[in-house]
N, CA and C atoms as an extended XYZ file, in Angstrom:
255
Properties=species:S:1:pos:R:3:atomname:S:1:resname:S:1:resid:I:1 pbc="F F F"
N         0.828       -1.190        0.000 N   MET     1
C         0.000        0.000        0.000 CA  MET     1
C         0.874        1.255        0.000 C   MET     1
N         0.292        2.294       -0.431 N   ASP     2
C         0.995        3.567       -0.511 CA  ASP     2
C         1.124        4.163        0.885 C   ASP     2
N         2.317        4.554        1.292 N   THR     3
C         2.558        5.125        2.615 CA  THR     3
C         1.877        6.480        2.753 C   THR     3
N         1.832        7.235        1.709 N   GLY     4
C         1.174        8.541        1.735 CA  GLY     4
C        -0.319        8.416        1.988 C   GLY     4
N        -0.921        7.370        1.413 N   LEU     5
C        -2.348        7.148        1.609 CA  LEU     5
C        -2.637        6.768        3.059 C   LEU     5
N        -1.782        5.946        3.643 N   MET     6
C        -1.941        5.552        5.043 CA  MET     6
C        -1.769        6.772        5.962 C   MET     6
N        -0.788        7.614        5.673 N   ALA     7
C        -0.562        8.813        6.476 CA  ALA     7
C        -1.754        9.757        6.361 C   ALA     7
N        -2.301        9.868        5.175 N   ARG     8
C        -3.476       10.735        4.973 CA  ARG     8
C        -4.691       10.187        5.739 C   ARG     8
N        -4.870        8.874        5.729 N   GLY     9
C        -5.958        8.245        6.471 CA  GLY     9
C        -5.798        8.427        7.970 C   GLY     9
N        -4.573        8.273        8.451 N   PHE    10
C        -4.309        8.474        9.879 CA  PHE    10
C        -4.559        9.926       10.271 C   PHE    10
N        -4.165       10.843        9.428 N   GLU    11
C        -4.391       12.268        9.690 CA  GLU    11
C        -5.887       12.583        9.752 C   GLU    11
N        -6.647       12.013        8.820 N   LEU    12
C        -8.086       12.219        8.801 CA  LEU    12
C        -8.745       11.621       10.041 C   LEU    12
N        -8.278       10.439       10.447 N   MET    13
C        -8.809        9.805       11.643 CA  MET    13
C        -8.535       10.663       12.874 C   MET    13
N        -7.342       11.175       12.997 N   LEU    14
C        -6.989       12.021       14.141 CA  LEU    14
C        -7.822       13.296       14.156 C   LEU    14
N        -8.016       13.895       12.992 N   PHE    15
C        -8.838       15.098       12.905 CA  PHE    15
C       -10.283       14.806       13.325 C   PHE    15
N       -10.842       13.720       12.844 N   GLY    16
C       -12.213       13.356       13.184 CA  GLY    16
C       -12.378       13.069       14.670 C   GLY    16
N       -11.453       12.318       15.263 N   MET    17
C       -11.541       11.992       16.684 CA  MET    17
C       -11.392       13.243       17.544 C   MET    17
N       -10.538       14.160       17.129 N   THR    18
C       -10.366       15.420       17.861 CA  THR    18
C       -11.629       16.262       17.781 C   THR    18
N       -12.234       16.320       16.610 N   ALA    19
C       -13.460       17.098       16.442 CA  ALA    19
C       -14.582       16.522       17.305 C   ALA    19
N       -14.727       15.209       17.331 N   VAL    20
C       -15.767       14.580       18.146 CA  VAL    20
C       -15.498       14.819       19.627 C   VAL    20
N       -14.251       14.688       20.055 N   GLY    21
C       -13.898       14.922       21.456 CA  GLY    21
C       -14.194       16.353       21.887 C   GLY    21
N       -13.835       17.309       21.038 N   LEU    22
C       -14.120       18.710       21.362 CA  LEU    22
C       -15.610       18.989       21.406 C   LEU    22
N       -16.368       18.398       20.477 N   PHE    23
C       -17.804       18.595       20.466 CA  PHE    23
C       -18.439       18.028       21.733 C   PHE    23
N       -18.036       16.828       22.133 N   LEU    24
C       -18.606       16.227       23.337 CA  LEU    24
C       -18.240       17.024       24.589 C   LEU    24
N       -17.022       17.534       24.645 N   THR    25
C       -16.615       18.361       25.782 CA  THR    25
C       -17.446       19.632       25.832 C   THR    25
N       -17.632       20.263       24.683 N   LEU    26
C       -18.457       21.468       24.613 CA  LEU    26
C       -19.903       21.169       25.010 C   LEU    26
N       -20.414       20.021       24.620 N   LEU    27
C       -21.767       19.620       24.971 CA  LEU    27
C       -21.913       19.425       26.479 C   LEU    27
N       -20.951       18.799       27.117 N   VAL    28
C       -20.994       18.603       28.570 CA  VAL    28
C       -20.962       19.948       29.290 C   VAL    28
N       -20.102       20.844       28.846 N   VAL    29
C       -20.014       22.170       29.473 CA  VAL    29
C       -21.329       22.926       29.295 C   VAL    29
N       -21.920       22.880       28.117 N   ALA    30
C       -23.171       23.592       27.863 CA  ALA    30
C       -24.313       23.037       28.708 C   ALA    30
N       -24.404       21.723       28.836 N   VAL    31
C       -25.470       21.122       29.637 CA  VAL    31
C       -25.284       21.457       31.108 C   VAL    31
N       -24.043       21.424       31.594 N   THR    32
C       -23.766       21.751       32.993 CA  THR    32
C       -24.134       23.203       33.288 C   THR    32
N       -23.731       24.118       32.412 N   LEU    33
C       -24.077       25.528       32.615 CA  LEU    33
C       -25.575       25.750       32.540 C   LEU    33
N       -26.237       25.067       31.623 N   SER    34
C       -27.685       25.195       31.506 CA  SER    34
C       -28.380       24.713       32.778 C   SER    34
N       -27.917       23.621       33.346 N   ALA    35
C       -28.514       23.112       34.584 CA  ALA    35
C       -28.317       24.091       35.731 C   ALA    35
N       -27.144       24.680       35.816 N   ARG    36
C       -26.894       25.660       36.881 CA  ARG    36
C       -27.773       26.897       36.735 C   ARG    36
N       -27.935       27.364       35.500 N   VAL    37
C       -28.787       28.533       35.262 CA  VAL    37
C       -30.226       28.213       35.634 C   VAL    37
N       -30.709       27.057       35.242 N   MET    38
C       -32.092       26.683       35.554 CA  MET    38
C       -32.306       26.551       37.056 C   MET    38
N       -31.337       25.985       37.769 N   GLN    39
C       -31.476       25.840       39.220 CA  GLN    39
C       -31.416       27.184       39.921 C   GLN    39
N       -30.654       28.099       39.388 N   ARG    40
C       -30.511       29.397       40.045 CA  ARG    40
C       -31.747       30.273       39.861 C   ARG    40
N       -32.247       30.352       38.628 N   TRP    41
C       -33.349       31.259       38.351 CA  TRP    41
C       -34.717       30.599       38.440 C   TRP    41
N       -34.770       29.287       38.331 N   PHE    42
C       -36.037       28.568       38.412 CA  PHE    42
C       -35.910       27.392       39.372 C   PHE    42
N       -35.738       27.669       40.666 N   PRO    43
C       -35.571       26.552       41.606 CA  PRO    43
C       -36.872       25.754       41.740 C   PRO    43
N       -36.728       24.492       42.110 N   GLU    44
C       -37.906       23.654       42.309 CA  GLU    44
C       -38.589       24.077       43.603 C   GLU    44
N       -39.908       24.226       43.573 N   PRO    45
C       -40.600       24.614       44.808 CA  PRO    45
C       -40.556       23.469       45.821 C   PRO    45
N       -40.514       23.846       47.101 N   GLU    46
C       -40.501       22.825       48.141 CA  GLU    46
C       -41.880       22.190       48.206 C   GLU    46
N       -41.923       20.870       48.358 N   PRO    47
C       -43.225       20.215       48.394 CA  PRO    47
C       -43.991       20.589       49.658 C   PRO    47
N       -45.293       20.731       49.513 N   ALA    48
C       -46.128       21.067       50.663 CA  ALA    48
C       -46.232       19.849       51.570 C   ALA    48
N       -46.238       20.057       52.873 N   PRO    49
C       -46.354       18.902       53.773 CA  PRO    49
C       -47.707       18.232       53.607 C   PRO    49
N       -47.698       16.921       53.682 N   ALA    50
C       -48.939       16.159       53.528 CA  ALA    50
C       -49.817       16.376       54.757 C   ALA    50
N       -51.113       16.529       54.546 N   PRO    51
C       -51.991       16.718       55.708 CA  PRO    51
C       -52.050       15.446       56.545 C   PRO    51
N       -52.030       15.618       57.860 N   ARG    52
C       -52.083       14.469       58.769 CA  ARG    52
C       -53.525       14.124       59.063 C   ARG    52
N       -53.759       12.855       59.148 N   ARG    53
C       -55.091       12.395       59.541 CA  ARG    53
C       -55.163       12.410       61.050 C   ARG    53
N       -56.289       12.810       61.561 N   SER    54
C       -56.399       12.987       63.012 CA  SER    54
C       -56.411       11.664       63.762 C   SER    54
N       -56.881       10.576       63.165 N   GLY    55
C       -56.999        9.313       63.882 CA  GLY    55
C       -55.748        8.464       63.873 C   GLY    55
N       -54.721        8.843       63.107 N   GLN    56
C       -53.532        8.011       62.996 CA  GLN    56
C       -52.491        8.395       64.035 C   GLN    56
N       -51.828        7.401       64.633 N   PRO    57
C       -50.710        7.733       65.511 CA  PRO    57
C       -49.511        8.188       64.675 C   PRO    57
N       -48.661        8.975       65.260 N   SER    58
C       -47.500        9.458       64.521 CA  SER    58
C       -46.497        8.326       64.340 C   SER    58
N       -45.885        8.273       63.172 N   THR    59
C       -44.889        7.239       62.898 CA  THR    59
C       -43.550        7.688       63.456 C   THR    59
N       -42.726        6.730       63.918 N   PRO    60
C       -41.445        7.110       64.501 CA  PRO    60
C       -40.478        7.741       63.502 C   PRO    60
N       -40.513        7.292       62.249 N   ALA    61
C       -39.613        7.862       61.237 CA  ALA    61
C       -40.367        7.928       59.913 C   ALA    61
N       -40.009        8.901       59.122 N   ALA    62
C       -40.653        9.040       57.819 CA  ALA    62
C       -40.275        7.847       56.951 C   ALA    62
N       -41.274        7.218       56.362 N   GLY    63
C       -41.016        6.078       55.499 CA  GLY    63
C       -40.898        4.766       56.235 C   GLY    63
N       -41.015        4.748       57.568 N   ALA    64
C       -40.938        3.505       58.320 CA  ALA    64
C       -42.236        2.731       58.133 C   ALA    64
N       -42.148        1.402       58.008 N   PRO    65
C       -43.373        0.623       57.831 CA  PRO    65
C       -44.200        0.592       59.117 C   PRO    65
N       -45.483        0.385       58.950 N   ALA    66
C       -46.384        0.317       60.097 CA  ALA    66
C       -46.076       -0.936       60.918 C   ALA    66
N       -46.381       -0.926       62.206 N   PRO    67
C       -46.104       -2.104       63.043 CA  PRO    67
C       -46.810       -3.363       62.534 C   PRO    67
N       -47.995       -3.220       61.932 N   GLU    68
C       -48.695       -4.384       61.403 CA  GLU    68
C       -47.916       -5.013       60.252 C   GLU    68
N       -47.308       -4.175       59.440 N   VAL    69
C       -46.520       -4.673       58.309 CA  VAL    69
C       -45.280       -5.392       58.815 C   VAL    69
N       -44.635       -4.839       59.823 N   VAL    70
C       -43.446       -5.477       60.397 CA  VAL    70
C       -43.824       -6.830       60.983 C   VAL    70
N       -44.953       -6.895       61.666 N   ALA    71
C       -45.392       -8.162       62.253 CA  ALA    71
C       -45.696       -9.195       61.158 C   ALA    71
N       -46.332       -8.771       60.075 N   ALA    72
C       -46.641       -9.686       58.976 CA  ALA    72
C       -45.368      -10.210       58.324 C   ALA    72
N       -44.381       -9.353       58.144 N   ILE    73
C       -43.111       -9.780       57.544 CA  ILE    73
C       -42.406      -10.768       58.461 C   ILE    73
N       -42.392      -10.481       59.772 N   ALA    74
C       -41.748      -11.381       60.738 CA  ALA    74
C       -42.436      -12.744       60.734 C   ALA    74
N       -43.767      -12.753       60.667 N   ALA    75
C       -44.495      -14.024       60.638 CA  ALA    75
C       -44.195      -14.805       59.365 C   ALA    75
N       -44.116      -14.114       58.237 N   ALA    76
C       -43.813      -14.780       56.970 CA  ALA    76
C       -42.402      -15.366       56.983 C   ALA    76
N       -41.457      -14.634       57.521 N   LEU    77
C       -40.082      -15.150       57.628 CA  LEU    77
C       -40.026      -16.363       58.539 C   LEU    77
N       -40.717      -16.300       59.649 N   HIS    78
C       -40.727      -17.422       60.587 CA  HIS    78
C       -41.315      -18.658       59.923 C   HIS    78
N       -42.421      -18.484       59.179 N   GLN    79
C       -43.052      -19.614       58.506 CA  GLN    79
C       -42.136      -20.176       57.421 C   GLN    79
N       -41.485      -19.310       56.678 N   HIS    80
C       -40.590      -19.762       55.604 CA  HIS    80
C       -39.408      -20.549       56.174 C   HIS    80
N       -38.818      -20.028       57.227 N   ARG    81
C       -37.661      -20.708       57.830 CA  ARG    81
C       -38.050      -22.020       58.485 C   ARG    81
N       -39.235      -22.108       59.043 N   SER    82
C       -39.654      -23.353       59.696 CA  SER    82
C       -39.975      -24.418       58.646 C   SER    82
N       -40.446      -24.034       57.473 N   GLN    83
C       -40.749      -25.001       56.412 CA  GLN    83
C       -39.477      -25.492       55.737 C   GLN    83
N       -38.479      -24.679       55.681 N   ARG    84
C       -37.231      -25.026       55.002 CA  ARG    84
C       -36.441      -26.064       55.764 C   ARG    84
N       -36.459      -26.036       57.085 N   HIS    85
C       -35.640      -26.934       57.887 CA  HIS    85
C       -36.399      -28.072       58.405 C   HIS    85
């Protein structure tokens, strides 16, 4: 093969890879700046607290399962382990 043709192909490959790399870097910078601008001038509103029902007892932690659910899970585990052995 012609050495000049190989050198020209390698040069074209390097140019293309550099162009793609620069474009992707520019894209990341633009998206990051856009996100910062949106957060600064258009912040997300804080969610309103959910209304509490008067008949429910307060839960010890947000997202903690109810005691009935914990008891049901414990019973299911006990039954599963007793059947396995």
